[in-house]
C-alpha positions as CSV (number, residue, x, y, z in Angstrom):
1,M,92.2,89.8,122.3
2,V,92.9,93.1,123.9
3,K,89.7,94.6,122.6
4,K,87.7,91.7,123.9
5,K,89.2,92.2,127.4
6,I,88.4,95.9,127.2
7,F,84.9,95.3,126.2
8,K,84.5,92.7,128.9
9,K,86.0,94.9,131.5
10,N,83.6,97.7,130.7
11,N,80.7,95.3,130.3
12,F,80.2,96.1,126.6
13,K,79.3,93.2,124.3
14,S,80.3,94.9,121.1
15,K,82.0,97.9,119.5
16,D,78.6,99.2,118.3
17,S,77.4,99.3,122.0
18,L,80.4,101.4,122.9
19,E,79.7,103.9,120.2
20,N,76.1,104.2,121.2
21,H,77.3,104.9,124.8
22,Y,79.5,107.7,123.7
23,Q,76.7,109.2,121.6
24,S,74.5,109.2,124.6
25,L,77.1,111.0,126.7
26,I,77.4,113.6,124.0
27,R,73.6,114.2,124.1
28,I,73.5,114.4,127.9
29,V,76.5,116.7,128.5
30,P,74.8,119.9,127.1
31,F,71.7,119.4,129.2
32,S,73.9,118.9,132.3
33,I,75.7,122.2,131.5
34,I,72.4,124.0,131.3
35,I,71.1,122.6,134.6
36,I,74.4,123.6,136.3
37,F,74.1,127.0,134.9
38,L,70.5,127.5,136.1
39,F,71.3,126.4,139.7
40,S,74.5,128.4,140.0
41,V,74.3,131.5,137.7
42,M,70.6,132.4,137.8
43,P,70.3,133.0,141.6
44,I,73.2,135.4,141.3
45,S,71.5,137.2,138.4
46,F,68.3,137.4,140.3
47,N,70.0,138.9,143.3
48,Y,71.7,141.3,141.1
49,L,68.5,142.5,139.6
50,K,66.9,142.7,143.0
51,E,69.7,144.8,144.3
52,N,69.6,147.0,141.2
53,F,65.9,147.8,141.9
54,K,66.8,148.7,145.4
55,S,69.3,151.1,144.1
56,N,66.8,152.5,141.7
57,K,64.4,153.0,144.6
58,I,67.1,155.1,146.4
59,I,67.8,157.1,143.2
60,I,64.1,157.8,142.5
61,N,63.6,159.0,146.1
62,A,66.7,161.2,145.9
63,S,65.6,162.5,142.5
64,K,62.2,163.5,144.0
65,Q,63.9,165.3,146.9
66,N,66.3,167.1,144.5
67,F,63.4,168.0,142.3
68,D,61.6,169.8,145.1
69,E,64.7,171.4,146.5
70,T,65.8,172.6,143.1
71,F,62.6,174.5,142.5
72,K,63.0,176.2,145.9
73,K,66.2,177.8,144.7
74,K,66.3,180.9,142.6
75,I,68.0,179.5,139.5
76,D,67.9,180.3,135.9
77,K,64.6,179.4,134.1
78,K,66.4,177.4,131.4
79,E,68.1,175.3,134.1
80,K,64.7,174.7,135.8
81,I,63.3,173.3,132.5
82,K,66.4,171.2,131.9
83,F,66.2,169.8,135.3
84,K,62.4,169.1,135.0
85,N,62.9,167.3,131.7
86,Q,65.6,165.0,133.3
87,F,63.2,163.8,136.0
88,S,59.9,163.1,134.3
89,W,56.9,162.5,136.5
90,S,56.6,159.0,135.0
91,I,59.6,157.8,137.0
92,F,57.5,158.2,140.2
93,D,54.9,155.6,139.1
94,D,54.4,152.6,141.5
95,I,56.6,149.6,140.7
96,D,55.7,146.2,142.3
97,V,58.3,143.7,141.0
98,F,59.4,141.8,144.1
99,G,56.3,142.1,146.3
100,K,55.3,144.4,149.1
101,D,58.9,144.5,150.6
102,E,60.3,146.0,147.4
103,E,57.3,148.1,146.4
104,I,58.2,151.7,145.6
105,T,55.5,153.9,147.2
106,D,54.0,157.1,145.9
107,P,56.2,160.1,146.5
108,E,55.0,163.0,148.6
109,R,52.5,165.1,146.5
110,L,54.0,168.2,144.9
111,S,53.5,171.4,146.8
112,A,51.3,174.3,145.5
113,S,54.4,176.4,144.9
114,T,56.1,173.7,142.9
115,I,53.0,173.0,140.8
116,D,52.6,176.7,140.2
117,Q,56.2,176.9,139.0
118,L,55.8,173.9,136.7
119,F,52.8,175.6,135.1
120,I,54.8,178.8,134.6
121,D,57.7,176.9,133.0
122,T,55.4,175.0,130.6
123,G,53.6,178.2,129.6
124,Y,50.3,177.1,131.1
125,D,48.4,180.4,131.7
126,L,44.6,180.8,131.8
127,K,44.7,184.1,129.9
128,K,46.6,182.3,127.1
129,V,44.1,179.4,127.2
130,K,41.2,181.8,126.7
131,E,43.0,183.4,123.8
132,T,44.2,180.2,122.0
133,K,41.3,178.0,123.1
134,R,43.9,175.2,123.7
135,V,45.1,173.3,126.7
136,N,47.9,170.7,127.0
137,I,46.6,167.7,128.9
138,G,50.2,166.9,129.8
139,N,49.7,169.3,132.7
140,Q,47.4,166.8,134.5
141,L,48.0,166.0,138.2
142,T,46.9,163.0,140.2
143,E,46.3,164.9,143.5
144,L,45.6,168.4,144.7
145,P,48.3,170.1,146.7
146,K,47.8,170.1,150.4
147,E,48.6,173.8,150.7
148,L,45.9,174.8,148.3
149,K,43.6,176.0,151.1
150,N,46.4,178.0,152.7
151,I,46.9,180.2,149.7
152,Q,45.9,183.6,151.0
153,S,45.0,185.1,147.6
154,V,41.5,183.9,146.7
155,K,42.2,184.7,143.1
156,K,45.5,182.6,142.9
157,R,43.8,179.8,144.7
158,K,41.0,179.7,142.2
159,E,43.3,180.0,139.3
160,L,45.5,177.1,140.5
161,F,42.4,175.0,141.1
162,I,41.0,175.7,137.6
163,K,44.4,174.9,136.0
164,I,44.3,171.5,137.7
165,V,40.7,170.5,137.0
166,L,40.4,171.9,133.4
167,P,42.7,169.4,131.6
168,L,41.0,166.5,133.4
169,V,37.5,167.6,132.3
170,L,38.6,168.3,128.8
171,E,40.3,165.0,128.3
172,E,37.1,163.1,129.4
173,N,35.0,165.3,127.1
174,T,37.3,164.5,124.2
175,R,37.0,160.8,124.8
176,I,33.2,161.1,124.8
177,K,33.3,163.3,121.7
178,L,35.4,160.7,119.9
179,D,32.9,158.0,120.9
180,R,30.0,160.2,119.8
181,K,31.6,160.8,116.4
182,K,32.1,157.0,115.9
183,L,28.5,156.4,116.9
184,F,27.1,158.7,114.2
185,R,29.6,157.2,111.7
186,I,28.2,153.8,112.4
187,L,24.6,154.9,112.2
188,N,25.3,156.5,108.7
189,K,26.6,153.1,107.4
190,N,24.3,151.0,105.3
191,N,25.6,147.8,107.0
192,T,26.8,147.4,110.5
193,S,29.9,145.3,110.8
194,S,30.4,142.7,113.6
195,M,33.1,144.9,115.1
196,D,30.7,147.9,115.2
197,K,28.1,145.7,116.9
198,K,30.6,144.7,119.6
199,W,31.5,148.3,120.1
200,L,27.8,149.3,120.4
201,D,27.2,146.5,123.0
202,I,30.1,147.8,125.1
203,K,28.7,151.4,125.0
204,F,25.1,150.1,125.8
205,K,26.5,148.5,128.9
206,Q,28.7,151.5,129.7
207,Y,25.8,153.9,129.6
208,G,23.4,151.6,131.3
209,I,21.0,151.0,128.4
210,K,19.4,147.5,128.7
211,N,17.2,147.5,125.6
212,K,20.0,148.6,123.1
213,D,18.0,151.7,122.2
214,I,20.2,153.8,119.9
215,A,18.1,157.0,120.6
216,S,18.9,156.7,124.3
217,L,22.5,156.1,123.6
218,K,22.7,159.3,121.5
219,I,21.2,161.3,124.4
220,R,23.4,159.8,127.1
221,M,26.7,159.8,125.1
222,D,27.5,163.5,125.3
223,E,29.8,166.0,127.1
224,I,29.4,168.0,130.2
225,P,30.3,171.7,129.6
226,A,33.7,172.5,131.2
227,S,32.2,175.5,133.0
228,L,29.6,173.4,134.7
229,A,32.0,170.7,135.7
230,I,34.5,173.2,137.2
231,A,31.7,175.0,139.0
232,Q,30.5,171.8,140.6
233,A,34.0,170.8,141.6
234,A,34.6,174.2,143.1
235,K,31.3,174.1,145.1
236,E,31.7,170.5,146.3
237,T,35.3,170.9,147.4
238,G,35.5,174.6,148.5
239,W,37.9,175.2,145.6
240,G,39.9,172.1,146.5
241,S,40.2,172.6,150.3
242,S,37.7,170.0,151.5
243,R,38.7,166.8,153.4
244,F,37.1,164.6,150.7
245,A,39.2,166.3,147.9
246,Q,42.4,166.2,149.9
247,E,42.1,162.7,151.2
248,G,40.1,161.0,148.6
249,N,40.6,162.9,145.3
250,A,36.8,163.4,145.4
251,L,36.0,166.5,143.3
252,F,32.3,166.1,143.1
253,G,31.1,164.8,146.4
254,Q,29.5,161.7,145.0
255,W,28.0,159.2,147.5
256,T,28.6,155.5,147.7
257,W,26.9,152.8,149.8
258,T,29.1,149.9,148.7
259,G,32.5,151.2,147.5
260,E,35.4,152.7,149.3
261,G,34.7,156.1,150.8
262,I,35.1,158.7,153.5
263,K,32.5,159.0,156.3
264,P,31.2,162.6,156.5
265,A,31.6,164.0,160.0
266,S,28.4,166.0,159.9
267,V,26.0,163.1,159.0
268,D,24.0,161.0,161.4
269,K,25.9,158.1,163.0
270,N,23.4,155.6,161.5
271,A,23.9,156.9,158.0
272,K,25.3,154.2,155.7
273,H,26.5,156.4,152.9
274,K,30.0,157.7,152.3
275,V,31.7,160.1,150.0
276,A,33.3,158.1,147.2
277,K,37.0,157.9,147.3
278,F,39.3,157.7,144.3
279,K,43.0,156.8,143.7
280,I,43.5,159.8,141.3
281,L,41.6,162.9,140.3
282,K,41.0,161.7,136.8
283,A,38.9,158.8,138.1
284,S,36.7,161.2,140.1
285,V,36.0,163.2,136.8
286,E,35.2,159.9,134.9
287,A,32.7,158.9,137.7
288,Y,31.1,162.3,137.6
289,Q,30.6,162.3,133.9
290,R,29.2,158.7,134.1
291,N,26.9,159.8,136.9
292,L,25.3,162.7,135.0
293,N,25.0,160.6,131.8
294,T,23.3,157.6,133.3
295,H,21.5,158.3,136.6
296,P,17.7,158.6,136.4
297,S,17.8,161.8,138.5
298,Y,19.4,163.7,135.6
299,K,17.1,162.6,132.9
300,K,15.7,166.1,132.4
301,F,19.3,167.5,132.3
302,R,20.1,165.0,129.4
303,K,16.9,165.9,127.6
304,E,17.6,169.6,127.7
305,R,21.2,168.9,126.5
306,A,19.9,166.9,123.5
307,I,17.6,169.8,122.6
308,Q,20.5,172.2,122.7
309,R,22.5,169.9,120.4
310,D,19.6,169.7,118.0
311,N,19.1,173.5,117.9
312,N,22.6,174.9,117.4
313,G,25.0,172.2,118.4
314,K,26.4,174.1,121.4
315,L,25.8,173.5,125.0
316,N,24.7,176.3,127.4
317,S,25.8,175.5,130.9
318,L,23.8,178.4,132.5
319,K,20.6,176.7,131.2
320,L,21.7,173.1,131.8
321,V,22.5,173.8,135.4
322,R,18.9,174.5,136.2
323,Y,18.2,170.8,135.8
324,L,20.7,169.7,138.5
325,D,18.5,170.6,141.4
326,K,18.5,166.9,142.5
327,Y,22.3,166.8,142.8
328,A,22.2,168.3,146.3
329,E,19.8,168.4,149.1
330,T,19.4,172.1,148.8
331,G,17.8,171.7,145.4
332,V,17.1,174.9,143.5
333,E,19.4,176.9,145.9
334,Y,22.2,174.6,144.8
335,T,21.7,175.5,141.2
336,K,21.6,179.2,142.0
337,V,25.1,178.9,143.7
338,L,26.4,177.2,140.6
339,I,25.2,179.9,138.3
340,K,26.8,182.5,140.6
341,I,30.1,180.6,140.5
342,I,30.0,180.3,136.7
343,E,29.2,183.9,136.1
344,Q,31.6,185.5,138.8
345,N,34.6,183.4,137.5
346,S,33.8,183.7,133.8
347,L,33.9,179.9,133.5
348,T,32.0,179.8,130.2
349,D,35.1,181.0,128.6
350,Y,36.5,177.5,128.9
351,D,33.5,175.8,127.2
352,D,35.0,176.0,123.7
353,V,38.6,175.2,124.8
354,R,40.0,172.0,123.3
355,I,43.1,169.9,124.1
356,L,46.2,170.2,122.0
357,P,46.3,167.6,119.3
358,T,48.4,164.6,120.6
359,S,47.4,162.1,117.9
360,L,45.9,162.0,114.5
361,K,42.4,161.1,115.9
362,I,42.3,164.1,118.2
363,K,43.9,166.3,115.5
364,N,41.1,165.4,113.1
365,L,38.5,165.9,115.8
366,I,39.5,169.5,116.6
C-alpha cells in the first residue's frame, strides 16, 4: 500500500516507469555538466589566452628593443651570438589571432649597423663567398635598412647591398634549377604520369605558355645570372637608396598599371603607371625573374640564354645583358651602364655561387 501511495504521489503508474525515469536522469546529468562547463569555464580560459597573447606582445616588443640595444654595446662576441640565438627573427612574424585590436605589427626594420654585425657574427663575408662558392640563405632580410644611403663609404654600402640581394637571387635561381631538372627528368621518361601532367600544366600557366609547348617551356624555365640580377638591382635602386626600394621593397623598378605601387615623382601627372610595390624583398626578386622569363620584350634575351645553354651549359651575363635594351627607356645606354656595373664590381664572381645545402634535394642538386 505504501508503494502504491508513493507511485501515485509522484504520478508514476508502475515500478518500471520509475526505473526508466532514473535512467533518463542518469543520461541527462553528464550533458548538463558539460553545458555548465562550457558557459562558465571556457570564457575564463579564452580570456586567459587572450591576456597571455597580450603579454607575449609586450615580451616580443621588449625582446626586439633589447636585441637592438645589446648590439650597440661592446660585448663579447660569444655573448652576441648567444643573445641572437635566443631571439630568432621568426618571433617577430605577424600574428593575427584576435583581430586587428590584438594584431602584432612588424617591428622596426633592423639598422644597417645591426645587420652588418649579424653578418659578421654568422661569418657572412663576400671574400669567403667567392672562395667557397657557397652562401647561407638563412641570411635573408625582408627589407633594406633605412641608413643604407647614409653609409659614407661607397665600398661598404655596395658590399652590404650585395650581401642582402645575393641570397634572394640565389634562392630563386635554385628553385628554377630544381624545376628545370624535374622537367628534363619528365621528358626522359617513356610514359608521363598523371602527376607529371598536372605539374606541367601548372608550369605552363606559370610561364605564360598557352599552347603547352614543351620547347617554349624549356627556354623560359631558366635562371638569371646573379651578376646580372645584382647589377640591375643596383642600377634601379641606386644601390638600395631609392624611394621605391626603401618604401616598397622594389629592387628592379618594375611598372604596374593595376596592382599596388608607388607613383614616381618625375613622371607626367596624367601617367597611369606606378612602380610595383612588394611586401618583402623576396617577392620583388620573384617578380623580376618571372618578368624576364615571360614578357615578350625579352624574347631575344631568352633565345640567347638557350643558345648559351646548348653550347657549354654556362650563362654569360656580359653577353646576355645586351638583349635587355627594352628594359629601360634609355635602351642601349642602359645595357652599357649594366656592363660597367658588372665589370667594376666583379659581379661575375657570384655567378657560380650556390646556396648551402639545407635539404636532400638541394644537396643532390649542387
